[in-house]
N, C-alpha and C positions, 0 to 999 in steps of 0.2 A: 390571360393564360399563356403560359410559356409553351412553345411547341419546339420539340427537338427534332430536327430533320436530319441528324447525323445518325450513324448506325451504332448499335451497341458494341461492346467488346466481343460479345459472341457471334454477332452479325459480321464483324470484321475478321472474325477467325482468330482473334486474340484469346489466350487462355485466360479464364476468370481467376481473379486472385484467390489464393487458398488461404484460409485462416486455420491456425493451428495453436491452441493454448492448453498447456498441460501443467496440472499440479501433481507433484510427485510426493509419494511416501517417503518420509525422512526419518531416519534412524534416531535423531537426537530430538529430545523434547524441546518446545519452544522455538522450532525453526521450521519455516515453510520454504519450499523450492518450487519455482515455476519457470516455464520457458514459453515464449510466445513468438509467433510470426503472423502479423497481422497489419492491415492498413487502418484499423478502427481508430476512431477519436474517443478518447475517455473524457467524460465530464469532470468538473472539479469535484474532488473527493479527498478523503484522508485515510491513513492507515494507523492502527494502534500499534504497529511495530516499526523497528528500523529496517529500512530497505537498502540492500547493496546489490548492484548488478552491473551488467556490461552490454553495451550495444554489440551484437554479433554482425549485423549487416543493415545497410540503409542509415537513415537518420531519424532522429526523434527530437521534437520540440515541446517543451512543457512550462507551465507556470511553476514557480517555486518560491520559497520564502525570500529570495533574492531577486524576483522579477522573472521575466521570460529567459529561457536558456534553451540552448541547442546542444544535442550530443550526436556525434557521428560514429561511425564503425570504429570499434576498439576502445570508445570512451567508457569510463566508469561512471555510473549514475548512483546517487544516494538521495534518500528521502528520511526525514526524521519522524518520529511518532507524532501524529496530530497536525502534521504540515499540509496545508492545503496545496493541491497540485492537480494538474490535468495532464493530457497527453495527446500528441497528434504526430502523424508521419509527415516528415518533410517532403514536399512535392507530391503528396497524395500516394506515394508509393509505399508498399509493404515494407516494414522493418522487422527485425528479429532481435530478442534480447532474452537474457536469463536473469532471474533475481533470486536472492536468499532474503527472506524476511525473518527478523529475529525479534521475539518478545522482548520487551524492556527488561524483564527479570533474567532472561537468558544472557542478554548483552551484559548486564551487570555481574552475573556470576562469572562469565568468561573474564571479564576485565578485572575482577577480583583476583582470579587465578593469575592472570597475565601480570598484573601489577603488584601482586602479593600483598593486597590490603584493600580496604575500602576505597571507593572513588565517588566523585560527584557524577551525576547523571551526564553523560556526554552528549554532543550534538556534532552532526557533520557540518563542517563549515562550508563546503562548496558542493552544490548539487550535481556538478559535472566535473570529473577530475581525471588526470591522466598520470599513471605510474605503472610501469611495466612490472615492477616486482609485486605490487598490490594486485595487479591484474592476474599474475600467474597464481598468487595466492587464492584469489577468488575461484578461479578454474579448478584448482586442487579441492577447495572446500566444496563446491558445488558438485563435482564429480563424485567425491567421497559420500556426500550427504544423500545422493541419489543412487548409490550403489548398493544392490541387494543380492549379489550373487557370489560373494566371497567371505570367507570366515573373518571374524573379527571387524566386520565392516563398521560396527558402531565406534570402536576404538579408533579406527583410521579416520572416520569422519569427525570424531571429536578432537583429534590432534590437529587436523587440517583447519578445523574452525577456530581453534585457539591461535594458531599461526596467523590466520586471517585477521582476527580481532587484534592480535598484537601490532600488525601492520597497518591497522586502521588509524593509528596515532597520527599519521601524516595528514589526515583530513578531518581531524576531530578538534572541537573547541571544548573546554572544560565544563562550560555552561551552556544551556540551550539558549538561543536567541529569543528575546522577548521584544515584542513590539513597543515602541515608544509611546504609541496612542492607546495602550491597554488601559482599561477602566475597571474599577472595582464591580460595577454592574456586569460587565462581560465575564469577568473571573466567576462571580457568583452564578450566573447562568450556565456557564460551562460546568462548574461543579455540580450544580443541580442536575444537569442532563447526564453528566458522566456517572453519578451516583445510582441512577436508575433509569437508564435510557428507554426501557420498556413501559415506564409509567405513562398514563394518559395525559401528558402535558399539553397546556394551551398557551397561545402567546400571552394572553391576559394574566394567567397565573405566573408565568416566568416574569413578566414585566413587574408584577406586584412584589415578587419576592425579591427582585433586583433594585426596587425603589425607583423605577422609572416608567415612562410611558411606553405603550407598545411600539410607536413609531420611532422613538428614540432608541429603544433596544434593537429594533430592526436595522436601523441606520448604523449604529455602533457595531452591531455584530457583523454586518456586511463589510463595513470598513476595515475591521480587524481581522476577520477570518475568510473574506471573500465568498461567504455563503450565508444564508439565512439561518435562523434558529432551527426551522423545520428540516432544512438540508442537513445540518449538523446532527440532528436527532436521528435521521435516517442512517447517517455514517456510523453512529455509535450503535444503532441496532444491528447494522450489518456486521460491526465488529463482534458484537455479542453472539450473534447467530453463527458467525464463522468458529468462534471458540466452542460453542455448544456441539456444533457438528464435529469438529476435531475431537471432542471429548466423547462422542459416540451417540449423542442425542438423535432421535429420529427427526426427519424434516418437519413433521407436524409439530412436535414438541418444541423445536428450535424456533419455528416461527411463532408459536404462542408465547414463549418465554421471552423472546426478543421483541415482542411489541408488535409484530406484524399481524394483518387482519387474518390472514390464512397462509397455507403453504404456496398457493399460486402467488400471493403478494410478494412473499419472500424470493420465490424464484424469479420473478421478473426483475425485481431490483437487484438481486444478487448477480444474475447474468449480465446486467447492464453494466455493472461496475467491475466484475472479475473476468467477464468474458466466458465463463462456464456456469452451468446450473450448479446449484447447492449439491444435487445429487451426484454430478460428476465430481465436484470438490471432495464430497464425502468418500468416494470410492477412488481416491487419488491413484495414478497410475503406479504400479509396482516397478 
Protein backbone atom coordinates (compact mmCIF):
# COMPACT_ATOMS: atom_id res chain seq x y z
CA UNK A 1 0.00 0.00 0.00
CA UNK A 2 1.31 3.43 -0.93
CA UNK A 3 1.09 6.07 1.79
CA UNK A 4 1.33 9.76 0.93
CA UNK A 5 2.73 11.76 3.82
CA UNK A 6 2.61 15.04 1.93
CA UNK A 7 -0.19 17.55 2.15
CA UNK A 8 -2.81 18.01 -0.53
CA UNK A 9 -3.02 21.16 -2.66
CA UNK A 10 -5.88 22.36 -0.45
CA UNK A 11 -3.94 21.61 2.75
CA UNK A 12 -0.95 23.54 1.40
CA UNK A 13 -3.23 26.46 0.65
CA UNK A 14 -2.89 26.09 -3.14
CA UNK A 15 -5.95 26.74 -5.25
CA UNK A 16 -7.43 23.58 -6.78
CA UNK A 17 -7.29 23.33 -10.55
CA UNK A 18 -10.41 24.68 -12.21
CA UNK A 19 -11.82 22.80 -15.18
CA UNK A 20 -13.99 24.54 -17.73
CA UNK A 21 -15.20 22.83 -20.91
CA UNK A 22 -17.80 24.55 -23.08
CA UNK A 23 -19.57 23.55 -26.28
CA UNK A 24 -21.15 26.50 -28.08
CA UNK A 25 -24.21 26.88 -30.23
CA UNK A 26 -22.97 27.56 -33.74
CA UNK A 27 -24.83 29.38 -36.48
CA UNK A 28 -23.51 27.14 -39.26
CA UNK A 29 -24.71 23.61 -39.93
CA UNK A 30 -22.08 20.90 -39.61
CA UNK A 31 -19.74 22.81 -37.31
CA UNK A 32 -19.08 22.42 -33.58
CA UNK A 33 -17.11 24.89 -31.45
CA UNK A 34 -15.64 24.16 -28.04
CA UNK A 35 -13.23 25.69 -25.57
CA UNK A 36 -11.51 23.95 -22.71
CA UNK A 37 -9.27 24.67 -19.75
CA UNK A 38 -8.33 21.44 -18.01
CA UNK A 39 -5.50 19.24 -16.81
CA UNK A 40 -7.42 16.06 -17.65
CA UNK A 41 -5.93 13.25 -19.69
CA UNK A 42 -8.03 11.96 -22.58
CA UNK A 43 -7.81 8.26 -23.54
CA UNK A 44 -7.38 7.14 -27.12
CA UNK A 45 -10.40 8.08 -29.19
CA UNK A 46 -11.50 9.31 -32.61
CA UNK A 47 -13.78 11.99 -34.06
CA UNK A 48 -15.89 11.70 -37.17
CA UNK A 49 -15.07 15.34 -37.94
CA UNK A 50 -12.09 17.44 -38.96
CA UNK A 51 -10.64 19.24 -35.94
CA UNK A 52 -8.88 22.61 -36.18
CA UNK A 53 -7.77 24.37 -33.02
CA UNK A 54 -5.23 26.44 -31.15
CA UNK A 55 -3.51 26.09 -27.80
CA UNK A 56 -4.16 29.32 -25.89
CA UNK A 57 -2.06 28.54 -22.81
CA UNK A 58 0.07 25.74 -21.43
CA UNK A 59 1.27 22.72 -23.33
CA UNK A 60 -0.43 19.67 -24.78
CA UNK A 61 0.94 16.28 -25.84
CA UNK A 62 -0.89 13.66 -27.86
CA UNK A 63 -0.66 10.60 -30.02
CA UNK A 64 -1.32 11.31 -33.70
CA UNK A 65 -1.15 9.50 -36.99
CA UNK A 66 2.49 10.61 -37.12
CA UNK A 67 3.43 9.44 -33.61
CA UNK A 68 3.65 11.46 -30.38
CA UNK A 69 3.57 15.25 -30.77
CA UNK A 70 3.67 18.27 -28.49
CA UNK A 71 1.97 21.63 -28.93
CA UNK A 72 2.79 24.77 -26.97
CA UNK A 73 1.02 28.07 -26.51
CA UNK A 74 0.06 29.56 -29.86
CA UNK A 75 0.37 26.28 -31.79
CA UNK A 76 -2.33 25.26 -34.22
CA UNK A 77 -3.52 21.67 -33.79
CA UNK A 78 -5.27 19.42 -36.29
CA UNK A 79 -6.97 16.03 -36.37
CA UNK A 80 -8.41 14.12 -39.31
CA UNK A 81 -11.72 12.21 -39.21
CA UNK A 82 -11.18 8.73 -37.82
CA UNK A 83 -7.63 9.49 -36.65
CA UNK A 84 -6.85 7.82 -33.33
CA UNK A 85 -5.42 10.25 -30.80
CA UNK A 86 -5.27 10.95 -27.08
CA UNK A 87 -4.29 14.03 -25.06
CA UNK A 88 -2.52 15.04 -21.88
CA UNK A 89 -1.24 18.23 -20.30
CA UNK A 90 2.51 18.78 -20.32
CA UNK A 91 3.92 18.80 -16.82
CA UNK A 92 0.50 17.97 -15.36
CA UNK A 93 -0.45 21.65 -15.58
CA UNK A 94 -3.77 22.86 -16.88
CA UNK A 95 -3.82 23.95 -20.53
CA UNK A 96 -6.48 25.77 -22.50
CA UNK A 97 -7.47 25.47 -26.13
CA UNK A 98 -10.26 26.17 -28.61
CA UNK A 99 -11.48 23.87 -31.39
CA UNK A 100 -13.68 24.03 -34.44
CA UNK A 101 -14.95 20.63 -35.57
CA UNK A 102 -16.21 20.37 -39.14
CA UNK A 103 -18.30 17.52 -40.50
CA UNK A 104 -16.67 16.04 -43.63
CA UNK A 105 -19.69 17.18 -45.67
CA UNK A 106 -19.29 20.75 -44.40
CA UNK A 107 -15.56 20.70 -45.19
CA UNK A 108 -16.25 19.32 -48.66
CA UNK A 109 -18.91 21.96 -49.38
CA UNK A 110 -16.61 24.77 -48.25
CA UNK A 111 -13.73 23.46 -50.37
CA UNK A 112 -15.97 23.21 -53.43
CA UNK A 113 -16.78 26.91 -52.96
CA UNK A 114 -13.16 27.89 -52.31
CA UNK A 115 -11.71 25.86 -55.19
CA UNK A 116 -14.73 26.39 -57.47
CA UNK A 117 -15.13 22.71 -58.21
CA UNK A 118 -15.13 19.17 -56.86
CA UNK A 119 -12.12 18.10 -54.83
CA UNK A 120 -10.74 14.93 -53.30
CA UNK A 121 -11.22 14.38 -49.58
CA UNK A 122 -8.42 16.33 -47.89
CA UNK A 123 -6.28 15.36 -44.93
CA UNK A 124 -4.24 17.51 -42.58
CA UNK A 125 -0.56 16.77 -43.18
CA UNK A 126 0.79 17.89 -39.78
CA UNK A 127 -0.93 17.48 -36.39
CA UNK A 128 0.83 20.59 -35.03
CA UNK A 129 1.47 23.62 -37.21
CA UNK A 130 2.57 27.26 -36.93
CA UNK A 131 1.25 29.94 -39.27
CA UNK A 132 0.29 33.38 -38.00
CA UNK A 133 -2.06 34.16 -40.88
CA UNK A 134 -3.89 30.86 -40.38
CA UNK A 135 -4.02 31.50 -36.65
CA UNK A 136 -5.72 34.87 -37.20
CA UNK A 137 -8.18 33.25 -39.61
CA UNK A 138 -9.00 30.61 -36.99
CA UNK A 139 -9.60 33.28 -34.34
CA UNK A 140 -11.96 35.14 -36.66
CA UNK A 141 -13.85 31.96 -37.62
CA UNK A 142 -14.17 30.82 -34.00
CA UNK A 143 -15.32 34.23 -32.76
CA UNK A 144 -17.90 34.65 -35.51
CA UNK A 145 -19.16 31.07 -35.19
CA UNK A 146 -19.90 31.58 -31.49
CA UNK A 147 -21.35 35.08 -31.83
CA UNK A 148 -25.08 35.48 -31.25
CA UNK A 149 -25.67 39.12 -30.41
CA UNK A 150 -25.31 40.84 -33.76
CA UNK A 151 -27.40 40.99 -36.91
CA UNK A 152 -26.38 38.81 -39.86
CA UNK A 153 -24.05 36.77 -37.64
CA UNK A 154 -24.63 33.68 -39.80
CA UNK A 155 -23.31 35.44 -42.90
CA UNK A 156 -20.32 36.76 -40.95
CA UNK A 157 -19.57 33.26 -39.65
CA UNK A 158 -19.95 31.76 -43.11
CA UNK A 159 -17.50 34.24 -44.64
CA UNK A 160 -14.94 33.73 -41.87
CA UNK A 161 -15.20 29.94 -42.18
CA UNK A 162 -14.65 30.06 -45.94
CA UNK A 163 -11.56 32.23 -45.42
CA UNK A 164 -10.25 29.73 -42.87
CA UNK A 165 -10.85 26.77 -45.20
CA UNK A 166 -9.06 28.60 -48.01
CA UNK A 167 -5.98 29.09 -45.82
CA UNK A 168 -6.00 25.48 -44.61
CA UNK A 169 -4.31 24.58 -47.90
CA UNK A 170 -0.92 25.23 -46.25
CA UNK A 171 -1.47 22.11 -44.11
CA UNK A 172 -3.50 19.86 -46.38
CA UNK A 173 -2.55 16.88 -48.48
CA UNK A 174 -4.85 15.90 -51.32
CA UNK A 175 -5.39 12.36 -50.06
CA UNK A 176 -5.82 10.98 -46.59
CA UNK A 177 -2.84 9.02 -45.33
CA UNK A 178 -3.29 5.26 -45.31
CA UNK A 179 -1.35 2.81 -43.23
CA UNK A 180 1.01 0.56 -45.14
CA UNK A 181 -0.05 -2.32 -42.91
CA UNK A 182 -3.72 -1.94 -43.85
CA UNK A 183 -5.44 -5.26 -44.51
CA UNK A 184 -8.62 -6.27 -46.27
CA UNK A 185 -9.97 -7.81 -43.06
CA UNK A 186 -9.60 -4.52 -41.16
CA UNK A 187 -11.30 -2.58 -43.96
CA UNK A 188 -14.18 -5.04 -43.89
CA UNK A 189 -14.50 -4.82 -40.13
CA UNK A 190 -14.44 -1.02 -40.09
CA UNK A 191 -16.99 -0.86 -42.90
CA UNK A 192 -19.23 -3.28 -41.02
CA UNK A 193 -19.04 -1.25 -37.80
CA UNK A 194 -19.43 2.09 -39.58
CA UNK A 195 -22.53 0.87 -41.42
CA UNK A 196 -24.43 0.19 -38.19
CA UNK A 197 -22.48 0.87 -34.98
CA UNK A 198 -25.59 0.30 -32.86
CA UNK A 199 -25.90 -3.30 -34.02
CA UNK A 200 -25.26 -6.00 -31.37
CA UNK A 201 -21.90 -7.01 -32.86
CA UNK A 202 -19.64 -9.70 -31.40
CA UNK A 203 -15.96 -10.39 -31.92
CA UNK A 204 -16.84 -13.83 -33.32
CA UNK A 205 -19.26 -12.41 -35.89
CA UNK A 206 -16.84 -9.69 -36.98
CA UNK A 207 -14.01 -12.19 -37.35
CA UNK A 208 -16.22 -14.56 -39.34
CA UNK A 209 -17.29 -11.76 -41.72
CA UNK A 210 -13.66 -10.70 -42.14
CA UNK A 211 -12.56 -14.26 -42.80
CA UNK A 212 -10.05 -14.38 -39.96
CA UNK A 213 -9.75 -15.62 -36.39
CA UNK A 214 -10.78 -13.56 -33.37
CA UNK A 215 -7.17 -13.26 -32.21
CA UNK A 216 -5.86 -12.25 -35.63
CA UNK A 217 -8.58 -9.63 -35.91
CA UNK A 218 -7.78 -8.24 -32.46
CA UNK A 219 -4.07 -8.08 -33.20
CA UNK A 220 -4.45 -6.52 -36.66
CA UNK A 221 -7.03 -3.99 -35.47
CA UNK A 222 -4.87 -2.88 -32.54
CA UNK A 223 -1.78 -2.65 -34.77
CA UNK A 224 -3.50 -0.48 -37.37
CA UNK A 225 -5.83 1.66 -35.26
CA UNK A 226 -4.30 1.55 -31.79
CA UNK A 227 -7.56 0.29 -30.27
CA UNK A 228 -9.63 -2.87 -30.10
CA UNK A 229 -12.75 -3.48 -32.22
CA UNK A 230 -14.87 -2.93 -29.09
CA UNK A 231 -13.23 0.45 -28.41
CA UNK A 232 -13.80 1.44 -32.04
CA UNK A 233 -17.46 0.46 -31.79
CA UNK A 234 -17.83 2.69 -28.72
CA UNK A 235 -16.27 5.58 -30.64
CA UNK A 236 -18.70 5.15 -33.52
CA UNK A 237 -21.64 4.89 -31.14
CA UNK A 238 -20.56 8.12 -29.46
CA UNK A 239 -20.33 9.82 -32.84
CA UNK A 240 -23.83 8.61 -33.70
CA UNK A 241 -25.21 9.72 -30.32
CA UNK A 242 -23.65 13.15 -30.75
CA UNK A 243 -25.28 13.56 -34.17
CA UNK A 244 -28.66 12.47 -32.79
CA UNK A 245 -28.41 14.92 -29.88
CA UNK A 246 -27.50 17.72 -32.29
CA UNK A 247 -30.57 16.84 -34.35
CA UNK A 248 -32.81 17.20 -31.30
CA UNK A 249 -33.24 13.61 -30.07
CA UNK A 250 -33.91 13.07 -26.38
CA UNK A 251 -31.07 11.50 -24.42
CA UNK A 252 -33.11 8.34 -23.89
CA UNK A 253 -33.74 7.97 -27.62
CA UNK A 254 -30.15 8.87 -28.53
CA UNK A 255 -28.80 6.25 -26.12
CA UNK A 256 -31.13 3.58 -27.48
CA UNK A 257 -30.59 4.37 -31.18
CA UNK A 258 -26.81 4.56 -30.76
CA UNK A 259 -26.59 1.17 -29.09
CA UNK A 260 -25.96 2.11 -25.45
CA UNK A 261 -27.66 0.06 -22.76
CA UNK A 262 -29.39 3.12 -21.28
CA UNK A 263 -29.07 6.88 -20.77
CA UNK A 264 -26.75 6.44 -17.78
CA UNK A 265 -24.37 4.35 -19.87
CA UNK A 266 -24.31 7.01 -22.59
CA UNK A 267 -23.74 9.75 -20.02
CA UNK A 268 -20.76 7.99 -18.44
CA UNK A 269 -19.01 7.28 -21.74
CA UNK A 270 -19.87 10.67 -23.29
CA UNK A 271 -18.57 12.64 -20.29
CA UNK A 272 -15.36 10.61 -20.18
CA UNK A 273 -14.55 11.47 -23.81
CA UNK A 274 -15.93 14.97 -24.27
CA UNK A 275 -15.57 16.35 -20.75
CA UNK A 276 -19.24 17.34 -20.59
CA UNK A 277 -22.43 15.33 -20.16
CA UNK A 278 -24.68 14.76 -23.18
CA UNK A 279 -27.28 16.97 -21.46
CA UNK A 280 -24.81 19.86 -21.31
CA UNK A 281 -23.76 19.24 -24.89
CA UNK A 282 -27.40 19.23 -25.99
CA UNK A 283 -27.97 22.63 -24.36
CA UNK A 284 -24.76 24.18 -25.71
CA UNK A 285 -23.96 27.61 -24.32
CA UNK A 286 -25.50 30.50 -26.20
